[in-house]
C-alpha positions in Angstrom: 38.9 0.6 30.3 38.3 -0.8 33.7 39.6 1.2 36.7 41.8 -1.7 37.8 43.4 -2.0 34.4 44.0 1.8 34.4 45.6 1.7 37.8 47.9 -1.1 36.8 48.9 0.7 33.6 49.5 3.8 35.7 51.8 1.9 38.1 53.9 0.7 35.2 54.1 4.2 33.8 55.2 5.5 37.2 57.9 2.9 37.5 59.1 3.4 33.9 59.1 7.2 34.1 61.1 7.3 37.4 63.6 4.8 36.1 64.1 6.8 32.9 64.3 10.0 35.0 67.2 8.7 37.1 68.9 7.0 34.1 68.7 10.3 32.2 70.3 12.2 35.1 73.0 9.6 35.4 74.0 10.0 31.7 73.3 13.8 31.3 74.7 15.2 34.5 78.3 13.9 34.3 79.5 16.4 37.0 76.9 15.1 39.4 75.6 18.6 40.3 71.9 17.5 40.6 72.1 13.9 42.0 75.1 12.0 43.3 75.5 8.3 42.4 74.3 7.5 45.9 71.1 9.5 45.5 70.4 7.9 42.1 70.8 4.4 43.6 68.7 5.5 46.6 65.9 6.8 44.3 65.9 3.6 42.1 65.8 1.3 45.1 63.0 3.4 46.6 60.8 3.3 43.5 61.5 -0.4 42.9 60.3 -1.1 46.5 57.3 1.2 46.5 55.7 0.2 43.2 55.0 -3.4 44.3 53.4 -1.9 47.4 51.2 0.2 45.1 50.3 -2.9 43.0 49.5 -4.9 46.1 47.3 -2.1 47.4 45.4 -1.9 44.1 45.0 -5.7 44.0 43.8 -6.0 47.6 41.3 -3.1 47.1 39.7 -4.7 44.1 39.7 -8.1 45.7 37.9 -7.0 48.9 36.0 -3.9 48.0 35.0 -4.2 44.4 32.9 -7.3 44.8 35.3 -9.6 42.8 36.6 -11.4 45.9 
């Protein structure tokens, strides 16, 4: 497996695992002792904004520094 492919798969796994993490806490912790609704929304928005930055960084790295560009 090429490193670029691995890093893209890793990005999707990161996104999926964090979304599942917050979704699980939303359903399991009905009394909101661990995360409030605001914190859950804040976490989901953060990860949805950060993962595209990660993908952009990987793409730009391999475009300019890996000899493919």
